[in-house]
Every structure is written in C-alpha cells, then in structure tokens.
C-alpha positions as a Markdown table, in Angstrom:
| # | Residue | x | y | z |
|---|---|---|---|---|
| 1 | Met | 0.0 | 0.0 | 0.0 |
| 2 | Ser | 1.4 | 3.4 | -1.0 |
| 3 | Lys | 1.8 | 6.2 | 1.4 |
| 4 | Ser | -0.8 | 8.3 | -0.5 |
| 5 | Glu | -3.4 | 5.7 | 0.5 |
| 6 | Leu | -2.8 | 5.9 | 4.2 |
| 7 | Ala | -5.2 | 8.0 | 6.4 |
| 8 | Phe | -3.7 | 11.2 | 7.9 |
| 9 | Val | -3.8 | 11.5 | 11.6 |
| 10 | Arg | -3.1 | 14.9 | 13.3 |
| 11 | His | -1.1 | 14.7 | 16.5 |
| 12 | Glu | -1.6 | 18.4 | 17.7 |
| 13 | Ile | -4.7 | 20.4 | 18.4 |
| 14 | Leu | -5.6 | 23.1 | 15.9 |
| 15 | Pro | -5.5 | 26.7 | 17.4 |
| 16 | Glu | -8.9 | 28.2 | 18.2 |
| 17 | Gln | -10.4 | 30.3 | 15.4 |
| 18 | Thr | -12.2 | 33.5 | 16.0 |
| 19 | Pro | -16.0 | 33.2 | 15.3 |
| 20 | Pro | -17.5 | 35.1 | 12.3 |
| 21 | Ile | -18.3 | 38.7 | 13.0 |
| 22 | Thr | -22.0 | 37.9 | 12.6 |
| 23 | Asp | -21.9 | 35.3 | 15.4 |
| 24 | Ala | -20.1 | 37.3 | 18.1 |
| 25 | Gly | -20.2 | 40.7 | 19.9 |
| 26 | Ile | -22.6 | 43.5 | 19.4 |
| 27 | Val | -23.6 | 42.2 | 15.9 |
| 28 | Lys | -24.8 | 38.9 | 17.3 |
| 29 | Trp | -26.7 | 40.6 | 20.1 |
| 30 | Leu | -28.5 | 42.9 | 17.6 |
| 31 | Arg | -29.4 | 40.0 | 15.3 |
| 32 | Asp | -30.7 | 37.9 | 18.3 |
| 33 | Asn | -32.6 | 40.6 | 20.1 |
| 34 | Leu | -33.6 | 43.4 | 17.7 |
| 35 | Phe | -33.5 | 41.9 | 14.2 |
| 36 | Pro | -34.1 | 38.2 | 14.4 |
| 37 | Gly | -36.7 | 38.1 | 11.6 |
| 38 | Pro | -38.6 | 40.3 | 9.2 |
| 39 | Ile | -41.5 | 41.0 | 11.5 |
| 40 | Asn | -39.3 | 41.8 | 14.5 |
| 41 | Thr | -37.1 | 44.0 | 12.3 |
| 42 | Ile | -40.1 | 46.1 | 11.3 |
| 43 | Leu | -41.3 | 46.3 | 14.9 |
| 44 | Thr | -37.8 | 47.4 | 16.0 |
| 45 | Leu | -37.6 | 50.1 | 13.3 |
| 46 | Val | -41.0 | 51.4 | 14.3 |
| 47 | Ala | -40.1 | 51.5 | 17.9 |
| 48 | Ile | -36.8 | 53.4 | 17.1 |
| 49 | Tyr | -38.8 | 55.9 | 15.1 |
| 50 | Phe | -41.2 | 56.6 | 17.9 |
| 51 | Leu | -38.4 | 56.8 | 20.5 |
| 52 | Phe | -36.6 | 59.3 | 18.2 |
| 53 | Lys | -39.7 | 61.5 | 17.9 |
| 54 | Leu | -40.3 | 61.3 | 21.7 |
| 55 | Leu | -36.7 | 62.2 | 22.6 |
| 56 | Ser | -36.4 | 64.9 | 19.9 |
| 57 | Gly | -39.4 | 66.6 | 21.3 |
| 58 | Ala | -38.6 | 66.2 | 25.0 |
| 59 | Met | -34.9 | 66.9 | 25.1 |
| 60 | Pro | -35.2 | 70.6 | 24.2 |
| 61 | Trp | -37.9 | 70.9 | 27.0 |
| 62 | Phe | -35.4 | 69.5 | 29.5 |
| 63 | Trp | -32.3 | 71.1 | 28.1 |
| 64 | Asn | -33.8 | 74.7 | 28.1 |
| 65 | Gly | -35.4 | 74.3 | 31.5 |
| 66 | Val | -35.4 | 77.2 | 33.8 |
| 67 | Trp | -34.4 | 76.6 | 37.5 |
| 68 | Thr | -34.0 | 80.1 | 38.9 |
| 69 | Ala | -37.3 | 81.9 | 38.4 |
| 70 | Ser | -39.7 | 82.7 | 41.2 |
| 71 | Ser | -43.0 | 82.3 | 39.3 |
| 72 | Leu | -44.4 | 80.9 | 36.1 |
| 73 | Ser | -44.7 | 84.3 | 34.4 |
| 74 | Glu | -41.0 | 85.0 | 35.1 |
| 75 | Cys | -40.2 | 81.5 | 33.6 |
| 76 | Arg | -42.0 | 82.5 | 30.4 |
| 77 | Glu | -40.2 | 85.8 | 30.2 |
| 78 | Ile | -36.9 | 84.0 | 30.5 |
| 79 | Leu | -37.8 | 81.4 | 27.8 |
| 80 | Asn | -39.1 | 84.2 | 25.5 |
| 81 | Gly | -41.2 | 81.8 | 23.4 |
| 82 | Ala | -38.6 | 79.0 | 23.4 |
| 83 | Thr | -39.5 | 75.4 | 24.3 |
| 84 | Gly | -38.5 | 74.7 | 27.9 |
| 85 | Gly | -39.7 | 73.4 | 31.2 |
| 86 | Cys | -40.2 | 75.6 | 34.3 |
| 87 | Phe | -38.4 | 73.5 | 36.8 |
| 88 | Ser | -38.1 | 76.5 | 39.2 |
| 89 | Val | -41.3 | 75.3 | 40.9 |
| 90 | Leu | -39.3 | 72.3 | 42.2 |
| 91 | Thr | -36.5 | 74.5 | 43.5 |
| 92 | Glu | -39.0 | 76.9 | 45.1 |
| 93 | Arg | -41.4 | 74.3 | 46.6 |
| 94 | Trp | -39.3 | 71.2 | 47.1 |
| 95 | Asn | -39.8 | 71.4 | 50.9 |
| 96 | Gln | -43.6 | 71.4 | 50.5 |
| 97 | Leu | -43.4 | 68.5 | 48.0 |
| 98 | Leu | -41.4 | 66.4 | 50.4 |
| 99 | Phe | -42.6 | 67.5 | 53.9 |
| 100 | Gly | -45.8 | 69.4 | 53.4 |
| 101 | Phe | -46.4 | 73.1 | 54.0 |
| 102 | Lys | -46.9 | 73.0 | 57.8 |
| 103 | Tyr | -44.1 | 70.8 | 59.0 |
| 104 | Pro | -41.5 | 73.0 | 60.8 |
| 105 | Ser | -38.6 | 73.8 | 58.5 |
| 106 | Glu | -36.1 | 73.7 | 61.3 |
| 107 | Ala | -37.2 | 70.1 | 61.9 |
| 108 | Tyr | -36.6 | 68.7 | 58.4 |
| 109 | Trp | -33.6 | 66.8 | 59.7 |
| 110 | Arg | -35.9 | 64.6 | 61.8 |
| 111 | Pro | -37.9 | 62.9 | 59.0 |
| 112 | Thr | -34.7 | 62.8 | 56.9 |
| 113 | Leu | -32.9 | 61.0 | 59.6 |
| 114 | Ala | -35.9 | 58.7 | 60.1 |
| 115 | Phe | -35.7 | 57.8 | 56.4 |
| 116 | Val | -32.0 | 57.0 | 56.5 |
| 117 | Leu | -32.5 | 54.9 | 59.6 |
| 118 | Leu | -35.3 | 53.1 | 57.7 |
| 119 | Leu | -32.9 | 51.9 | 55.1 |
| 120 | Val | -30.5 | 50.8 | 57.8 |
| 121 | Ser | -33.1 | 48.9 | 59.8 |
| 122 | Ile | -34.7 | 47.0 | 57.0 |
| 123 | Ala | -31.4 | 45.8 | 55.6 |
| 124 | Pro | -31.1 | 42.8 | 58.1 |
| 125 | Val | -34.7 | 41.8 | 57.1 |
| 126 | Leu | -34.2 | 42.0 | 53.4 |
| 127 | Phe | -30.7 | 40.5 | 53.2 |
| 128 | Ser | -30.1 | 37.3 | 55.1 |
| 129 | Met | -26.4 | 37.4 | 54.7 |
| 130 | Leu | -26.1 | 40.2 | 57.3 |
| 131 | Pro | -25.6 | 39.3 | 60.9 |
| 132 | Arg | -28.8 | 38.4 | 62.7 |
| 133 | Lys | -27.8 | 40.6 | 65.7 |
| 134 | Leu | -28.6 | 43.6 | 63.5 |
| 135 | Leu | -32.3 | 42.7 | 63.8 |
| 136 | Ile | -32.2 | 44.7 | 67.1 |
| 137 | Leu | -32.1 | 47.8 | 64.9 |
| 138 | Thr | -35.2 | 46.6 | 63.1 |
| 139 | Val | -37.1 | 46.1 | 66.4 |
| 140 | Leu | -36.1 | 49.5 | 67.7 |
| 141 | Tyr | -36.7 | 51.5 | 64.6 |
| 142 | Pro | -40.5 | 52.0 | 64.8 |
| 143 | Phe | -40.2 | 53.6 | 68.2 |
| 144 | Val | -37.2 | 55.8 | 67.2 |
| 145 | Ala | -39.0 | 56.9 | 64.0 |
| 146 | Phe | -42.2 | 57.8 | 65.9 |
| 147 | Trp | -40.2 | 59.9 | 68.3 |
| 148 | Leu | -38.2 | 61.6 | 65.5 |
| 149 | Ile | -41.2 | 62.4 | 63.3 |
| 150 | Trp | -43.9 | 63.3 | 65.8 |
| 151 | Gly | -41.6 | 64.6 | 68.6 |
| 152 | Gly | -42.5 | 64.9 | 72.2 |
| 153 | Thr | -40.9 | 63.1 | 75.1 |
| 154 | Ile | -38.9 | 59.9 | 74.4 |
| 155 | Leu | -40.7 | 58.3 | 77.4 |
| 156 | Thr | -43.8 | 57.6 | 75.2 |
| 157 | Pro | -42.1 | 55.3 | 72.6 |
| 158 | Leu | -39.9 | 53.9 | 75.4 |
| 159 | Met | -42.9 | 52.8 | 77.4 |
| 160 | Ile | -44.6 | 51.3 | 74.3 |
| 161 | Leu | -41.4 | 49.3 | 73.6 |
| 162 | Leu | -41.3 | 48.1 | 77.3 |
| 163 | Gly | -45.0 | 47.1 | 77.0 |
| 164 | Phe | -44.2 | 44.9 | 74.0 |
| 165 | Val | -41.2 | 43.4 | 75.8 |
| 166 | Ala | -43.1 | 42.7 | 79.0 |
| 167 | Gly | -46.0 | 41.2 | 77.0 |
| 168 | Tyr | -43.6 | 38.9 | 75.1 |
| 169 | Val | -41.9 | 37.8 | 78.3 |
| 170 | Ala | -45.3 | 37.1 | 80.0 |
| 171 | Phe | -46.4 | 35.1 | 76.9 |
| 172 | Arg | -43.2 | 33.0 | 76.9 |
| 173 | Arg | -43.5 | 32.2 | 80.6 |
| 174 | Val | -47.0 | 30.7 | 80.4 |
| 175 | Glu | -46.9 | 29.4 | 76.8 |
| 176 | Ala | -46.7 | 25.8 | 78.0 |
| 177 | Lys | -50.1 | 26.2 | 79.7 |
| 178 | Gly | -51.9 | 27.0 | 76.5 |
| 179 | Phe | -51.4 | 29.4 | 73.6 |
| 180 | Gly | -54.7 | 31.2 | 74.2 |
| 181 | Thr | -54.0 | 31.8 | 77.9 |
| 182 | Ala | -50.5 | 33.0 | 77.1 |
| 183 | Ala | -51.7 | 35.4 | 74.4 |
| 184 | Leu | -54.4 | 36.9 | 76.6 |
| 185 | Leu | -51.8 | 37.4 | 79.4 |
| 186 | Gly | -49.3 | 39.0 | 77.0 |
| 187 | Ile | -51.9 | 41.4 | 75.7 |
| 188 | Ala | -53.0 | 42.3 | 79.2 |
| 189 | Val | -49.5 | 43.0 | 80.4 |
| 190 | Thr | -48.8 | 45.1 | 77.2 |
| 191 | Val | -51.9 | 47.2 | 77.8 |
| 192 | Val | -51.0 | 47.9 | 81.4 |
| 193 | Phe | -47.6 | 49.1 | 80.4 |
| 194 | Trp | -49.1 | 51.3 | 77.7 |
| 195 | Trp | -51.5 | 52.8 | 80.3 |
| 196 | Leu | -48.6 | 53.5 | 82.7 |
| 197 | Gly | -46.6 | 54.9 | 79.8 |
| 198 | Gly | -49.3 | 57.5 | 79.0 |
| 199 | Tyr | -49.5 | 58.5 | 82.7 |
| 200 | Ile | -45.7 | 58.8 | 83.0 |
| 201 | Ser | -45.3 | 60.7 | 79.7 |
| 202 | Ser | -48.0 | 63.2 | 80.7 |
| 203 | Ala | -46.3 | 63.7 | 84.1 |
| 204 | Ala | -42.8 | 64.3 | 82.6 |
| 205 | Pro | -43.4 | 65.8 | 79.1 |
| 206 | Asn | -39.9 | 67.5 | 78.9 |
| 207 | Val | -37.7 | 64.4 | 79.4 |
| 208 | Val | -35.5 | 64.2 | 76.3 |
| 209 | Ala | -38.2 | 65.9 | 74.3 |
| 210 | Leu | -38.4 | 67.1 | 70.7 |
| 211 | Thr | -40.8 | 69.8 | 69.5 |
| 212 | Pro | -44.1 | 68.0 | 69.1 |
| 213 | Val | -45.6 | 68.1 | 65.5 |
| 214 | Pro | -49.3 | 67.2 | 65.2 |
| 215 | Ser | -50.4 | 64.8 | 62.6 |
| 216 | Arg | -52.4 | 67.4 | 60.7 |
| 217 | Asp | -49.0 | 69.1 | 59.9 |
| 218 | Met | -47.7 | 66.0 | 58.1 |
| 219 | Gly | -47.7 | 66.2 | 54.4 |
| 220 | Gly | -45.8 | 65.8 | 51.1 |
| 221 | Phe | -44.0 | 62.6 | 50.1 |
| 222 | Met | -43.1 | 62.1 | 53.7 |
| 223 | Leu | -46.8 | 61.2 | 54.4 |
| 224 | Asn | -46.9 | 58.7 | 51.5 |
| 225 | Met | -43.7 | 57.1 | 52.9 |
| 226 | Ile | -45.2 | 56.9 | 56.4 |
| 227 | Leu | -48.5 | 55.4 | 55.2 |
| 228 | Gly | -46.8 | 53.0 | 52.8 |
| 229 | Thr | -44.1 | 51.7 | 55.2 |
| 230 | Val | -46.4 | 51.3 | 58.2 |
| 231 | Cys | -49.3 | 49.8 | 56.2 |
| 232 | Val | -47.2 | 47.3 | 54.3 |
| 233 | Ser | -45.4 | 46.2 | 57.4 |
| 234 | Leu | -48.6 | 45.7 | 59.3 |
| 235 | Ser | -50.7 | 44.1 | 56.5 |
| 236 | Leu | -48.3 | 41.2 | 55.9 |
| 237 | Pro | -48.6 | 39.6 | 59.4 |
| 238 | Phe | -52.3 | 40.3 | 59.6 |
| 239 | Gly | -52.8 | 38.9 | 56.1 |
| 240 | Val | -51.0 | 35.7 | 57.1 |
| 241 | Leu | -53.2 | 35.4 | 60.2 |
| 242 | Leu | -56.3 | 35.9 | 58.1 |
| 243 | Ala | -55.2 | 33.3 | 55.6 |
| 244 | Leu | -54.6 | 30.8 | 58.3 |
| 245 | Gly | -57.8 | 31.7 | 60.0 |
| 246 | Arg | -59.7 | 31.1 | 56.7 |
| 247 | Gln | -58.3 | 27.6 | 56.6 |
| 248 | Ser | -59.0 | 26.9 | 60.3 |
| 249 | Asn | -61.1 | 23.9 | 61.3 |
| 250 | Met | -62.9 | 26.2 | 63.9 |
| 251 | Pro | -66.1 | 27.4 | 62.2 |
| 252 | Ile | -66.3 | 30.7 | 64.1 |
| 253 | Ile | -62.8 | 31.7 | 63.4 |
| 254 | Lys | -63.1 | 30.6 | 59.7 |
| 255 | Trp | -66.3 | 32.4 | 59.0 |
| 256 | Met | -65.1 | 35.6 | 60.8 |
| 257 | Cys | -62.1 | 35.6 | 58.5 |
| 258 | Val | -64.1 | 34.8 | 55.4 |
| 259 | Ile | -66.6 | 37.6 | 56.1 |
| 260 | Phe | -63.9 | 40.1 | 56.8 |
| 261 | Ile | -61.9 | 39.2 | 53.7 |
| 262 | Glu | -64.8 | 39.2 | 51.3 |
| 263 | Phe | -66.3 | 42.4 | 52.7 |
| 264 | Ile | -63.1 | 44.4 | 52.6 |
| 265 | Arg | -62.2 | 43.1 | 49.1 |
| 266 | Gly | -65.7 | 44.1 | 47.9 |
| 267 | Val | -65.4 | 47.7 | 49.0 |
| 268 | Pro | -63.3 | 50.4 | 47.3 |
| 269 | Leu | -60.4 | 51.8 | 49.3 |
| 270 | Ile | -61.7 | 55.3 | 48.8 |
| 271 | Thr | -64.9 | 54.3 | 50.6 |
| 272 | Leu | -62.9 | 53.1 | 53.6 |
| 273 | Leu | -60.9 | 56.3 | 53.7 |
| 274 | Phe | -64.2 | 58.3 | 53.8 |
| 275 | Val | -65.3 | 56.0 | 56.6 |
| 276 | Ala | -62.0 | 56.8 | 58.5 |
| 277 | Asn | -62.4 | 60.5 | 57.9 |
| 278 | Val | -66.1 | 61.0 | 58.6 |
| 279 | Val | -68.2 | 58.1 | 59.7 |
| 280 | Leu | -65.8 | 56.7 | 62.3 |
| 281 | Ala | -66.1 | 59.8 | 64.4 |
| 282 | Tyr | -69.8 | 59.1 | 65.0 |
| 283 | Phe | -69.1 | 55.9 | 66.8 |
| 284 | Leu | -66.7 | 57.5 | 69.2 |
| 285 | Pro | -67.7 | 59.1 | 72.5 |
| 286 | Pro | -68.1 | 62.9 | 72.4 |
| 287 | Gly | -64.9 | 64.8 | 72.7 |
| 288 | Thr | -62.8 | 61.8 | 71.8 |
| 289 | Ser | -59.7 | 62.7 | 69.7 |
| 290 | Phe | -58.7 | 59.9 | 67.3 |
| 291 | Asp | -55.7 | 60.8 | 65.2 |
| 292 | Leu | -56.6 | 61.0 | 61.5 |
| 293 | Ile | -53.3 | 59.4 | 60.3 |
| 294 | Leu | -54.0 | 56.5 | 62.7 |
| 295 | Arg | -57.5 | 56.1 | 61.4 |
| 296 | Val | -56.2 | 56.0 | 57.8 |
| 297 | Ile | -53.4 | 53.5 | 58.7 |
| 298 | Ile | -56.1 | 51.2 | 60.2 |
| 299 | Met | -58.3 | 51.3 | 57.1 |
| 300 | Ile | -55.4 | 50.9 | 54.6 |
| 301 | Thr | -54.0 | 48.1 | 56.6 |
| 302 | Met | -57.3 | 46.3 | 56.7 |
| 303 | Phe | -57.7 | 46.8 | 53.0 |
| 304 | Ala | -54.2 | 45.4 | 52.2 |
| 305 | Ser | -54.5 | 42.6 | 54.7 |
| 306 | Ala | -57.5 | 41.2 | 52.9 |
| 307 | Tyr | -55.7 | 41.0 | 49.6 |
| 308 | Ile | -52.5 | 39.6 | 51.1 |
| 309 | Ala | -54.6 | 37.0 | 52.9 |
| 310 | Glu | -55.9 | 35.7 | 49.5 |
| 311 | Val | -52.4 | 35.7 | 48.1 |
| 312 | Val | -51.0 | 33.7 | 51.0 |
| 313 | Arg | -54.0 | 31.3 | 50.9 |
| 314 | Gly | -53.1 | 30.6 | 47.3 |
| 315 | Gly | -49.6 | 29.8 | 48.4 |
| 316 | Leu | -50.9 | 27.5 | 51.1 |
| 317 | Ala | -53.2 | 25.7 | 48.6 |
| 318 | Ala | -50.3 | 25.2 | 46.2 |
| 319 | Leu | -48.4 | 23.1 | 48.7 |
| 320 | Pro | -48.9 | 19.3 | 48.4 |
| 321 | Ser | -50.6 | 17.6 | 51.3 |
| 322 | Gly | -47.4 | 15.6 | 51.9 |
| 323 | Gln | -45.9 | 18.7 | 53.5 |
| 324 | Tyr | -48.6 | 18.8 | 56.1 |
| 325 | Glu | -48.3 | 15.0 | 56.7 |
| 326 | Ala | -44.6 | 15.3 | 57.0 |
| 327 | Ala | -45.0 | 18.0 | 59.7 |
| 328 | Asn | -47.4 | 15.7 | 61.6 |
| 329 | Ser | -45.1 | 12.7 | 61.3 |
| 330 | Leu | -42.3 | 14.8 | 63.0 |
| 331 | Gly | -44.6 | 15.3 | 66.0 |
| 332 | Leu | -44.8 | 19.1 | 65.4 |
| 333 | Asp | -47.9 | 21.0 | 66.7 |
| 334 | Tyr | -49.8 | 23.4 | 64.6 |
| 335 | Ala | -47.8 | 26.5 | 65.4 |
| 336 | Gln | -44.5 | 24.7 | 64.9 |
| 337 | Ser | -45.4 | 23.1 | 61.6 |
| 338 | Met | -46.6 | 26.4 | 60.2 |
| 339 | Arg | -43.6 | 28.3 | 61.4 |
| 340 | Leu | -41.0 | 25.8 | 60.4 |
| 341 | Ile | -42.4 | 23.9 | 57.3 |
| 342 | Ile | -45.6 | 25.3 | 55.8 |
| 343 | Leu | -45.3 | 29.1 | 55.9 |
| 344 | Pro | -41.7 | 29.4 | 54.6 |
| 345 | Gln | -42.7 | 27.4 | 51.5 |
| 346 | Ala | -46.1 | 29.2 | 51.0 |
| 347 | Leu | -44.6 | 32.7 | 51.4 |
| 348 | Lys | -41.9 | 31.8 | 48.9 |
| 349 | Ile | -44.6 | 30.9 | 46.4 |
| 350 | Ser | -46.6 | 34.1 | 47.3 |
| 351 | Ile | -43.7 | 36.6 | 46.8 |
| 352 | Pro | -44.9 | 37.9 | 43.4 |
| 353 | Gly | -48.5 | 38.4 | 44.6 |
| 354 | Ile | -47.4 | 40.0 | 47.9 |
| 355 | Val | -45.1 | 42.4 | 46.0 |
| 356 | Asn | -47.9 | 43.3 | 43.6 |
| 357 | Val | -50.2 | 44.2 | 46.6 |
| 358 | Ala | -47.4 | 46.2 | 48.2 |
| 359 | Val | -46.7 | 48.2 | 45.1 |
| 360 | Gly | -50.4 | 48.9 | 44.6 |
| 361 | Leu | -50.8 | 49.8 | 48.2 |
| 362 | Phe | -48.0 | 52.3 | 48.1 |
| 363 | Lys | -49.5 | 54.0 | 45.0 |
| 364 | Asp | -52.9 | 54.0 | 46.6 |
| 365 | Thr | -51.7 | 56.1 | 49.5 |
| 366 | Thr | -52.2 | 59.1 | 47.1 |
| 367 | Leu | -56.0 | 58.5 | 47.6 |
| 368 | Val | -55.7 | 60.2 | 51.0 |
| 369 | Ser | -55.7 | 63.5 | 49.1 |
| 370 | Val | -59.5 | 63.2 | 48.6 |
| 371 | Ile | -60.0 | 63.4 | 52.3 |
| 372 | Ser | -58.1 | 66.6 | 52.6 |
| 373 | Met | -54.7 | 65.1 | 53.6 |
| 374 | Phe | -51.9 | 67.0 | 51.9 |
| 375 | Asp | -49.7 | 64.2 | 50.6 |
| 376 | Leu | -47.5 | 64.6 | 47.5 |
| 377 | Val | -50.6 | 64.6 | 45.2 |
| 378 | Gly | -52.6 | 66.7 | 47.6 |
| 379 | Met | -49.8 | 69.3 | 47.8 |
| 380 | Ile | -49.7 | 69.5 | 44.0 |
| 381 | Arg | -53.4 | 69.8 | 43.5 |
| 382 | Gly | -53.9 | 72.1 | 46.5 |
| 383 | Pro | -51.5 | 74.7 | 47.8 |
| 384 | Ile | -49.0 | 74.7 | 44.9 |
| 385 | Leu | -51.4 | 74.9 | 41.9 |
| 386 | Ala | -53.7 | 77.2 | 43.9 |
| 387 | Ser | -51.0 | 79.8 | 44.4 |
| 388 | Thr | -50.8 | 82.7 | 42.0 |
| 389 | Glu | -47.1 | 82.2 | 41.3 |
| 390 | Trp | -47.5 | 78.6 | 39.9 |
| 391 | Asn | -51.1 | 78.4 | 38.7 |
| 392 | Gly | -51.0 | 76.7 | 35.3 |
| 393 | Ile | -47.9 | 74.6 | 35.7 |
| 394 | Tyr | -48.5 | 70.8 | 35.5 |
| 395 | Trp | -45.9 | 68.7 | 33.7 |
| 396 | Glu | -43.0 | 69.6 | 36.0 |
| 397 | Leu | -44.9 | 68.8 | 39.2 |
| 398 | Trp | -46.5 | 65.6 | 38.0 |
| 399 | Gly | -43.3 | 64.5 | 36.5 |
| 400 | Phe | -41.5 | 64.9 | 39.8 |
| 401 | Ala | -44.2 | 62.8 | 41.5 |
| 402 | Val | -43.9 | 60.2 | 38.8 |
| 403 | Val | -40.1 | 60.0 | 39.4 |
| 404 | Leu | -40.4 | 59.6 | 43.2 |
| 405 | Phe | -43.1 | 56.9 | 43.0 |
| 406 | Phe | -41.3 | 55.1 | 40.2 |
| 407 | Ile | -38.0 | 54.9 | 42.2 |
| 408 | Val | -39.8 | 53.3 | 45.2 |
| 409 | Cys | -42.0 | 50.9 | 43.3 |
| 410 | Tyr | -39.2 | 49.9 | 40.9 |
| 411 | Ser | -36.9 | 49.2 | 43.8 |
| 412 | Ile | -39.5 | 47.0 | 45.5 |
| 413 | Ser | -40.0 | 45.1 | 42.2 |
| 414 | Gln | -36.2 | 44.6 | 41.6 |
| 415 | Tyr | -35.7 | 43.3 | 45.2 |
| 416 | Ser | -38.5 | 40.8 | 44.8 |
| 417 | Gln | -36.9 | 39.4 | 41.7 |
| 418 | Trp | -33.6 | 39.2 | 43.4 |
| 419 | Leu | -35.2 | 37.4 | 46.4 |
| 420 | Glu | -37.0 | 34.9 | 44.2 |
| 421 | His | -33.7 | 34.1 | 42.5 |
| 422 | Gln | -32.0 | 33.6 | 45.9 |
| 423 | Leu | -34.7 | 31.3 | 47.1 |
| 424 | Gln | -34.7 | 29.1 | 44.0 |
| 425 | Arg | -32.1 | 26.7 | 45.6 |
| 426 | Asp | -33.8 | 23.6 | 44.2 |
| 427 | His | -33.1 | 24.8 | 40.6 |
| 428 | Arg | -29.4 | 25.5 | 40.9 |
C-alpha cells in the first residue's frame, strides 16, 4: 500500500479560530434581540422611530429648562417663546413637596434621619447574609422613628417598647399552659404598660423631648412614605393570620375571617378612607380625639391585609398535602409546623403576589388627598397649583411625582426578583 493511500492522523490540536463577526459581539446581540426576523425587524424600526420622535421633542424641553425663576410668568419671560420646562417650581417648593407646608422647616432633619434609619433597619430583614444581631435595629426603629417624626418626650415610645417586651416575656412564661391563655396574658401586660406609659409621659413631658408636631401638619411625600411603610409592614402579618384563619377547622374563626376578607375586598379603598375620615367619628364618645393618620393607617392596613390573605391562601393551597403530613409525622404541633415547614414554602410561592399588593398599596396612598390630607398629590393639587405664582404649571410637578413613585416601586420590584432568585435553591 502506498503512502498516499494511508489516512492522515493529526497529532496536535488546531488553534482556536475567531468566530465570524456575525456570530459574536454586538452584531450577534443585535441579530438575536432586535433583528431576528422580518416582523421583529419592522417592529424594532417602528419603535426606534417613535423613540426618536419622543426624545427629539422632550430633550429641548429638558435642556432649556429654567431653574431660577420665582414664578411661572418669570419663567415664560426667560424662555421668551422658546421650548423649555419651568423647573423652578421644584427648587422653590421642594420642601412642600417632600414635607408638606406645615411641617417646621427647622425640623426637616428629623424625618430625613428617620428615612436614613429606615434603610439601615430594613437591611437585616431584606438581606439574610447580614448578621442576625442587627435585627435589634429593626425592632427599635419604629419607636425611634415615631419619636423623631412626631416629637414629644422619648418616654412615650420607650414605654410602648417596654410594653411589647413585657407582654412577650409574659407570653413565653405561660406558653406551656396554652397558647390562648399566654396570648391573653401577654396582651393584658402590654396594655397595662401602655397605660402606665401614658401617665408617665404626661407627668414628665420634657424628658429628652423634641418639639411636638401634630399629625395634621404632616404632608408631602413624607406622608406617603409613612403610610406606605407602616401599612405594608402591618398588613403582611395580619394577612398571614387571616389566611390561616380562613383555613381553620374552627367554624367561628373561619367564618369571621371569610366575612372580613370578602367584605373588605368588595369595598373600594376610597370608601374606607371616607369612613375613616367622617363616619368613624360618629361611633366614638363625644370629645374623643382619634388621630386621623392612625385612622387612615387602620383602614389601609385592613384593605391590604384582605388582599394579602388571599395571596397567602393561594400559596398554602399550592403546597402538596405531603408537606402537612410530614410535619405531623415529625410530631410538630400546629404552630411549629406552620412556622418551620408550611409558611416558609407558602410565602416563597406568594412573593410575586405580595409584592404586587405592596406596590399597589404604596401607590394607593395618594388617595388620601381626597379626604383633605396633603400628601404629595394633595400638595400639587392644593396649595401649589392654587398659588398665583405657579397656577397653570403641571408637567414639571406631576413628572416629579412620577419619578419619586417610580423609584420606590421599581426598587421593590427589583428586590422581589432578586429574592426569588436567591430562594430558588432547588433549581441550581
């Protein structure tokens, strides 16, 4: 056999070749994402055209914006017929947009500090990789924030905190004798401490005191943040309890939860706000002062709790019955099985629905403007647009409101997606 008839065998590896330009880099990304076919190419070109028209019309409005005028008429004089936004309303009224028009200007540092502490205190809850000892900041934050925003003596939030601590200690001491008995004892001890706290605070109003600010002076985006943060934080545990109560084997508990959930979900939120503002006062004794913000918080929390209860109930129903049977086989009681096995899995399934309710709830806080509460929307529709200096300006103010709400809602959405990715350990 001649050498030409022998098969050739290569003994070394060929060097890697660079891929074609159409299968790598930005060209490949454009082909895969923007121009993968005729129809998608047409849609991409149409979208680019509309984006170009939008930006070409909006950019001069932003670029020629006026930031130093003291009124709308002065803005128009400076623009002299040119296209441009009058952003001076933001520089002139930023404090009212953020804090309302009655909150003392010398006390702006207090809600600002409370907001910074909010970011610090929720970090241990949102990110499990942080040390668990930092949860003490989360526990202390509501009382510190209350003192900073509303002012007054520090004894009031301190006694409320001591009431919760004493109630928890009493609950743990007699928990072995029965959950119901322990819960009633804990509530009784907490109420007693709160009553003592009110007496002590009234007797020593100047102990480490800040200037008191009444609730009627709260306003601006600060009010939206207060309502959104408090109501979301309270509605989640109440929603879980309602969901568990709806699945309870005790008929009274079950039907109480069913009636509450169905009634609240069948009533518009604006109706509940009117009830909080007007109707609720008729059921109180004459001369009783019931803080309006507290009334609104109660109604919004009830509204959100009913929706979260249905979301959590869906998560509970999605779990296979084997999970409940496994908890029973381990000898766990109802509270232990729910806390250790059932609820962690159900809440993981319910994350998208809970986030959807939270985002909607935060946006719905703007409805308080219809009951004469000057939140961000109320400030724009009321004092600012009613003033002679800025009557007739709209896009700049509403655009500012859009940006603030978008930042908060988008942050919540992005965190939920990150959390879902972190909890998908079974798919890694």
